N, C-alpha and C positions, 0 to 999 in steps of 0.2 A: 558651439551653441546654436540652437535653432533660430534665435533671433537676437538682435542687439538690445541695448538698454539705454534709456534716457533718464537722467536724474541728477543728483547733486554732483557726482564725480563721474568720470568716464570709464568705460570698460571696453576692451576690444571685442568686436563682434562683427558678423558678416555685413549687415546693413542696419541703418539707423532706424529701428522701429521703437524699441523701448527707450526710455530716457532716464539717465541716472543723475544723481545730485552732484557728483564730483568725479574727477579722474584720478584722484589720489586719496590715500588714507587721511585721517583727521587729527586735531590737537586740543590740548586743555588750556587752563588759565596760565597767565604769566607767572604769578607768584602765589604761594600758599597763603590762604587767608589767616588772620589771627585766630588763635585757638578758640577764643570766645565769640568769634563773629557769628552772626545769625546766618541761616542758610541763604538768605537773600544777599547779605553783604559778601559772603563767600563766593556767591555766584557772579557778582558784578566784577568786571575787569577794572584794573587800575587805569586811570586816564592820564593823558599828558596835558597838564594845565597850561603848558607854554604854547599850546596850539589852540586856535579858535576852532571849535567844532564846525562852524559855518564855513571855514576856509578849507579844511581837510578833515572830515570826520573819521576817516580810516586811521589817520595818524593820531588823532585825539584819542580814539578808543583803543587803538592797538599799539601805539608807540612804546609804552612801557613793556608790553608783552614781547614785542619785536626785539627790544634791547636786551631783555632778560633771557631770550630763547634763541641763541645763535644756532645756525644749521649744523647738526651733527655731521661728522665727516663722511658718514655712510648714507647721507640723504641729499636729494637734489632740492628739497624744500622742507620746511618744518613749520607746521601750523596746527591748528586745533584738531584737524582730521588725523594728522600723523601721530600726535600724542595719544589720542584715544586708540588708534590702530596699534600703537606700541603696547599700550596697556592690555588690549585684547590679546595680542601675541603672547604676552607674559602669562596670561591665564591659560592659553592653549599649550604653551611650552610646559607649564606645570602639569597639565592634564596628560600630555603625551609622555613626559618622563615617568609619570606614575604608571601609565599603561605599559610602557616598555619594561618597567621594573616588576609589574604584577600582571602579566599577560593572562587573558582568559579567552574563552571561545568567542565572547561578544566583542572583544576589543583587539584581538590579535592582528587583524587585517590592518588597522590604523597604526598599531604599534610597530609592526614589521616594516611598513612603508617609511615611517619616521626613522626607525633604526637604520635602515638601508641608506637613507639620505644622509644621516649623520656620520656614516662610515667614510670619512675623508681618506683614510689610509687605503681602504679598499678601492676607492675610486682612483687614487693616484697609481696604485699597482696595476690597474686594468688599462689605463691610458685611453686609447680610442677603441679598444677591443669591443666594448658593448655595442658600438654602432657598425662594426665591421660586417655583420650579416646584411645589413641594409646597403652598405657600400658595395658589397659583393654582388647583390642583386642588380644594382645599377650597372656595375662593370660588365655583368653577363648579358645585358640587354642586347639582343641581336641587331635590332634596328628600330627605327621610329614606329614601325607598324605595330610593335609589341608594347609601345609606350602606355596605352590606356590602362592595362592591367597593373603595370608598375605604379602609375600615378595613384590608382585606387589603393594599392597596398600602402603607399606612403601617406596618403590622406588618412587612412585607417588609424595610423599611430601618431597623427598630429603634425606631419611634415607638410607645410603650406607651399605647394608647388603649383604653378600655372593658374589655378583657380580654386574656388572652394565649393563644396557641395553639401547640402544638408536639408533641413525641413523648416517650415515656417507656417504660421497661420495664413490661410488663403486671404488675400486682401479683399476679395469679393465676397467671401463667406468665411468669417473668422471662426466659425464652429468647426471647420475642417483644417487639417494640416496637409500641405502639399510640398512637393520637392522644390528646392530653390538652388540655383547655380549662380555664382557670384564671382566678381573679379578677385584677384589674389596674386600670390607668387612673388611678392617683393621682400627684400631684406631690410631696406630702410623703412622708417615708420610709415610714410605714405608717399603719394605721387609727388607732392611738392618738393621733397628732398631731391628728386631727380630732375625737376624742370625749372625750379626757381633760379634766377640769375643773381650774380653778385659774388664777390670774393669769398664771403663767409660760406656760401653753399658750394662753391667750387672746392674750397678746402675740406668741407665735410665729405663731398663725393670722393676726393682723392684719398682721404683717410679711410673711407669705407673700402675702396679698392685695396689699399694696403692691409686692412684688417682681413679681408677675404683671402688675400695672398698668404698672410701669416697663418691663417687657419689651415690652408692647404699644406703649408710647410709642416705644421704640426701633424698632419695626416701622413707625412712622409715624402712629399714632393720637394724637389730641388727648387731653389728660389726662382730661377728663370721660368721653369714650368708653372710654378705657382702664380707668378706674375701674369703669365699668359692666360691662365685659367680665370684669374680675377677679372681681367679685361672682358672675357667672354661673359661672365656672370653680369657684369655691369652693363654690357651691351644689351643682353636679353632682358634684364630687368627694366632698363630704361625704356625699351620698346613697349613693354607691358604697362609701365607707369604712364606713358604718354597716352595710352588708350583708356586709362582708368578715369573714373569720375572723380571730381574734386570733393573735398570734405563737405562743402556747402551743398553740392548737387546730391550727394548721397543722403543728405538730411531730408530731401524732398521725396516723399513716398511715391509721387507720380512718376518720378524719374527712375525709380527702381522697381516699377510695377509693369512687367511685361509677361503676362501669362500666355504661354505658347505651347503648341504641340511639341512633343519630344523631337519630332523630325526637323523642327526649325534649327536645332543645333547643327544638324548635318548640312544645312544650307549655309549657316554662318561659318562653320569650321569643318568642311568636308574631309579634311586630311586627318582628323582625329576620329577614331572608331568609337563613337559614343555608346553604342550598344554594348561593346566589349567593356567599356569603363563601368557602366551602370551594373552590368552583370557581376563584375568583379567586386563592386562595393557590397553586394548582398542586399541592396535596397529592394523593397517590394516593387512589383511592377507598377508603372504609372504611365498615363497617357499625356499629361500636361505638366508643365513646371513653370516657375517664375524665372525667366532669364533676366536677371536684374539689369545688365548692361549689354545689349546686343552688339554694340560697336566694339566692346572689349573682345568678344569672341570672334568677331571678324578679324581683329588685329592678332588674336592668338593664332589664327590660321596662317597669317603672314609670318609671324615670328617662328612658328614651328617649321614652315616650309623653307624659310631662309636659313635655318640652323642645321648644322651637320649632326649626325648621331652623337659624335664625340662632344660637340658643344652642349647638347641636351644632357648628356651624362654628367658633364662638368657642372652644369646648373643644378641638376638634381643632387649631386654629391655635396655641393655647397649647402643646400638647404637641409640636408640630413645633419650635417655638422652644426649648422646654425640652430636647428631645432633642439639639439641635445647637448650643446657645448657646456651649458651651465650644470650638467649632471656628470660630466667627465672629469678627467684629472685636473689638477690645479692649473696646469699650463693653459688648458682650454678655458677654464673658468676665468682666469686672469685676462686672457686675450679678449674674451667677450666683454668683460667689465670695462676694459680700457677703452673700447669704442662706444658701446651702447650707453654706459653710465657716465664715464669720465668725459669722453669727447662730446657726446650729444647733450648731456645734461649737467656737466660740471661736477659730478660727484667725486669726492677725493678718495674714498675708501669703500671697499665692498662690504655689504652687510655681513655680520657674523653668520657662521654656517647655520646656527640654530634658527635664526630668523628666516633664512632662505628655506630651511626644511619645514618650518611651520607653514609657510606659504605654499610650498610644494604639496604638502599633505592636504591643506585646505583646497587647493586647486583640483587635486585628484579625487579626494574623498570628502568633499565639503560637508555633506549632510551627515556622514558618519561622524566626523569630527565635531560638527555643530551641535550634536546632542550633548556633548560634554560641556560646551560653552554655555548652552541654555541652562543646564543644571546649576552651573556656578554663578552666572551673572545676570539671569533674567527671571523676574518674578511676575506673578499674576497681577500684582498691583500696578506694575509699569504698563501692562497691556490695557488694563481698565482705564487708566488715566489717558493713555493715547487715544482710546476709542472715544472718550469724552471730548477731547480736543478736536478729533476728526469731525465729530458731530457738530461742534460749534463752528468749525471752519466751513463746513458745508452750508450751515445756516447763513453765515455771513456771505458766502459766495452767492447764495440764492438771492439775497437782498441786493448784492452788487449787480447781478444780472438785471434785476428789475429796474435798477436805477440808471443803467446805461442809456445815455442820451443819443447814441449813434446807432443803436441796434433796433430793428423792427420787432413788433410783437410776435411775428411768425418765427423769426430766428430765435428770439428769446424762449419761446415755447420749446423748441428743440434743444436749446442749451440747458434748460431746466431738466428735460428728460435725460440728457446725458449726465448731468451732475448727479441726479438722483440714482442713476444706475451704477455709479462708481463703486467698486468693491474695495473694501479695506482688508489688507493682509498685513498682520503685525506680528513680529517676533520670529516665527519659524513655521514650517509647513505643518499642516494637520497630519500628514502621513509622510514618514521618512522614506527616502529613497533606499532601495534594496541593492546593496553592493555585494551580495553573497557570491556572485559569480566571478568577482575580481580576485585573482590570485596575487598575493604579495609575498615577497621573500626578503629576509633580512640582508641578503648579500647581492641583491640585484636591483639597484635603483632604476637604471634605464629600462629594464624589463618591467618593473612595477609601473613606471610612467607609461610605457607602451600599452600594457594591459589595461590600465585605468582609462587611458585615452581611447583605446579600441572599444571598451565598454560604453563610453559616452558617445562615441561616433555611431556605434550600432544602435544605441538607444534612440538617438536623434533620427536616424534613418528609418527605424521601425515605425515612427510616427506617420510616415507618408501614407496618405489615404485614410487615416483614422481621425476620429473626433479629437479636437484640440483639447488638451488637458489644462483647464484654467486654474487648477489647484497647484500647479507646479510653480516653484520659485526659480528665478534666474540668478539669485545671489545666495551664498551660504549664510547661516545665522550670525557668525562673528563679523560679517562684513560691515565696515563703517561707511555706509552709503544708503541710498534709497532710490527707488525708481518708479516710473509710470510706464505701463505697457498699453499702447493704444489699441492693439488688437484684442486685448482683454478688458480694456477700460477699468484697470485696477491700479491702486497705489500700494506700494510695498515698502515696508520699513523693517529691515532685519534687526534682530535684537542688538547687534553690535553698535548701532547708532543711537540707541535709546539710553544713553549715558551722558554725564557731563562732558563737554559744555553744551550739549544739545538739550539735555533734560536734567534738571536739578530737583531732586526730591525735596519737598518742603520749602522751596524758594518761591519768591513772589511770582504770581501769574505773569506779570509783565515780562520778566526775564524768560520764562519758558515759552511764552507766545512769541517773543522775539527770536528765540532760537529754534526749538523743535516745531513751534507753530508755523514759522516761516518755511520750514522744510516741508511740512504737510501742505501748506498753501502752494509751495513750489511744485510739488508733484501733482496736485489737483490742476494747477494751471497748465501743466503739460497736456492735459486733455483738451485745451483750448488754445494752444500756441499755434505757430505756423504749420506744424506737422499734425499735432493732435486734433486740430479743428477739422481736418479732412476726414476723420473717422467718426462714424455715428455711435450711438449709445451701445450698440452691440459689437463694436470693434471692426466694423466693415468700412473699407475705404469708399465712402459714399458722401456726396455733397448734400449738406442739410442747410446751407446758407442761401438767402436770397442773393441775387447778383449784386444788388446795391450794397447790402451789408458786407459782402465779401470785399468789395472795392474799398469800403470805409475801413475795414480791418487792415487791408494791405497798406493803406495810406498811413494809418497809425503805426503799423509795424515798421514801415520805412523810417519813421522818426527814430525808432530804436536802432535800426541798422546804421543810420547816419551818426547817431550819438556814439555808438561803440566803435565804429570805424575810426573815429577820431582819437581813440585811446592808444597810447604808445606802449608796447610791451617792452621793447629794448631797441636801442639804436633807431634804425629806420623800419623796424618791423612793428606794424600796427596790429591791433586785434582785427579779426575778420568779422565785421558786423553781420554779414549774411550767414556765415557758418555758425556763429554763436547766437543767432536770433532766438531760437527756441529756448535756450537756457536763460537768456537775458529777459525774455518775456516772462518765464517762470519765476525768475528772481524778483522782478518788479511786481508782478501780479501776486505772487505768494506772500511777499512782504506786506503789501497793502491789505490783502484779505486777512492776514494774521492780526494786523492792528485793528481792523474792524471787528474781528471776532473777539479780541480782548476787550474792546470798548463795550461790545454787546454783553459780554460776560459780567463786566463791572457796572453795567447799566449806565454807561457814559460818565462814570465818576473818575475822570482822569485829572491830570494837571496838579493834583494834590501831592505835595512833597512828603515822602516817607524817608527821612534821612536827607541825604544830599540831593537826590534826583527825584523828579516827578515820575509818575507812572509811565507817561509817554517816553520820557528820556531813558528810563530803564528798559523799555521795550527796544529802543534803537540800539542801546548798548548791548543788550542780550543778542541782538541780531549781529552786530559787528564782531563780537568776540568769537563767533563761530568761524569767521574768515581771517582772523589774525594769523599772519604767516610771514616767514622769511623764505626767499626763493633765489636760487642762483641765476645769474644772467643767462647762461646757456639753457637752463630749464625754462626760463620765461620765453625764450625764443622757440624752444621745442613745443611748449604748450600753445603758443599763438599759432603755430603751424598745424599741429596735429589734434588739438582738443577743441571740442565744441563749447567748452566753458571758458568764461573770461577770467583774467587774473583776479586774485582775491581783492586787491585794492579797488578794482572797478565793480566787483560784486557788492561792495559796500557803497562807495561814493557814487557810482552810477545809479544805484537804486535810491538812496536817500535823497539825492538831488532831484529826483523825479517825483518825490512824495511831498506835497505841500504841508502835510502834517509834521514832517521833520522840521521844516522852517519855522512852523509855529512853536514846536516844542523847545527849540533852541534859540528862538527870537532872532532868526537870521534876516539880515537886510535883503532888500529886493535884488541887489546886485551881487550877493555873495555867491561864490562858486558852488556851494551846496544847495543853492536855491535857483533852480532853472526857471521858475515862474512860468511865464507864458510859453517858454520853449520846452517845458517838461513833456516827456513822452508818457502817454497813458493808453493802454488798451484795456486791461482788466483792473 
C-alpha cells in the first residue's frame, strides 16, 4: 500500500498515516431478539443485571453477549466486528461460487482466482514447486553485489525483505505523491518480539526459530542444516529489529518524515547499489524520497556488511517461504498456522479453506470482488442516512470547538477550517479499479497471487511524481472497518461496516448514534488527535497551532496516556498509552461528539424513558455493544504489543468513565469506577 491506515481496527501498512477503526473484523448481538420485538428492542443488547453499570459498564452491557458467544476454534477473538465480518464473508462466498459456476468475460478473473485457491488437492500435489523459481533465483545469486536487483524482484511479488519501497503523499505537499522507503524485513509481528525481555518472549523467540527450521526442513533441508539456517535468520532479523522504530514512534509523523535527495541512501548504506535497485523496480525517475528511518538504513549497511552471501541467501529464502507458505501444500499451511495463529494468538484450529480463499480474493482483487458485495448488501438509503449523520456530527463538532475553554480563537479558526474541509467517502469508490491486466488461472494460485501483487506494486510505484489521487480507497467495500486519512483529510466508511450492530435500520436514533455515530465521530477526531492535528486542512504536515495551545493539548493528551498505561492486557503486559493515544483520543472524542449530535438532533429531549432505558442510556448501550467480545489470552498479549488500538473492555470502560454524561445517565456515585470525576481526561 502507498500509505497506512488509521481507524477503528488496524491494518498492516508501511507507516502510520491513515487511521483505521479496528485491527480485526467485527460482531453482532448476543441473542436473537423476539420475533415481535421492535427495531429498537432488537438492536439493544441484553444486559447483566447482576452487575452495577457504574462499577463495570462493559460487563453490564456485554456480559450476556460474552457468555452466549464463545470464541470459535478458528478465531483468536470473537466480537461484533467478527460476526459482521463472518456474515460479509458468507455473502462473498455465495457470489464467488456463483461466479465459478457461471463464468463470464466480466467475472472470470475473480472466479479463476477463487477456484485456484480452493483447489487444495492441486496445492498438495505441487508441494513447494510454485516457489521453486524464486528459490532458484536466490540460489543463483553470485554475490552480494547483485543483491539489489534480486531484492527488487522479490519486493515486486510481495516478499518483504530488508526494507520496503513504495509511494505516499508528500508530507510537505499532499497534492503530490513521492517515493518512500521504510523499515521492514522481519518475520515476527514487530520489533518488540525481538527485544522484549521475559520468559514469555524468550519462549516465543525460541518457538519462532523452531518454526523457521521446520519450514526449511519442508523445503528439503536436513534438520541440522535447517537449525543452523534458522539461527542465521534470527540473528539478521534481530539486528534489523533493534534498528527499527517502535510502534509508538512510528505513529509520530515527525519521526518518519525525512525527505532527502536519493543520494542520501548511498551515504547511509553505501554497500547497497541503490541505483541498481530503483532501476530494477521499474519506478519512474525521482530526485528525492522520504527515508522514514535514516538510522535503520545505517544499520542495514552494518547488517549486510557483516553477513556472508550464504547468510543473505538463507534470509531471502526464508522470506520467500514465509510469504507464500499459506498458499502451498497442507504441510506448509499447517506449519505456518501452528506458529502464527496457535502460538502467537492461541487459535485452536485453522479457518476453513473457503474463508481463507474469500480473504485471499479480497486482498488480491478487492474492488473487483467488492462490486458484487455492493450489489447485494448496500443500498442508496444507507448512504443517504450516513450522510445525514455525518452532517449532524460535523455540526456538533463545530459547536464543541467553539466551547473549548483551553483553545485560543486563533487555533479555533484553523480547527473550524479543517473540520469544514473534511471529505466524506461512503460505501464504495466512484470509479472502480481496472484489473484487466491481471492474468489469473484456475490451476495457479501462487502465480495468481504473484501477478496480482505485481500489479499492485507497479500501480503504487507509478504514482511517484504524479498528482495524488484523493478519490482512491485504501479498503475494499466489504471491509468491516473505517478510516481517516490525514494527507487527504477524509473519512472513509466502506459498505461492509454500515450494517448491524453499527447501523440498525428503523431503530432508535440513540442506538445508531451510539454505534455508527461514535464511529463517525471517531474518524473525525483522528483529524485532531496527536497525529492528525499536525496536518492542515489540505493534508500537509504543517503546524497550525499556537505554541500555548499545543502545550495545553499535550498536557490533556498526557492524561489519556497515563490512564491507558494503567490498564492491564494480560499478566504483566499493560496497554501502551503512548502507542494507543491516537485511537484512545478518537474513541473518547468521537463518543462525546456523537452524544452531543444526538442531543442536538433531539433538541435536548433526553432522559425520557421509552421502555426500560432512557435515551442517553440507549446511546451508551448502543456504543458498548459494538465492542462486546471474547479474546484469547495470547491474542490479548499480541494486541497489546502490536496494535495501536486498546482492548475492547477499555474502549468501553475507559471512554464512559471519562464522560460525565454517563455518570448522570446511570446515576453513578462520585467514587464509582465508571465516574472519574475530576480525574476524567478530556481533549475533544
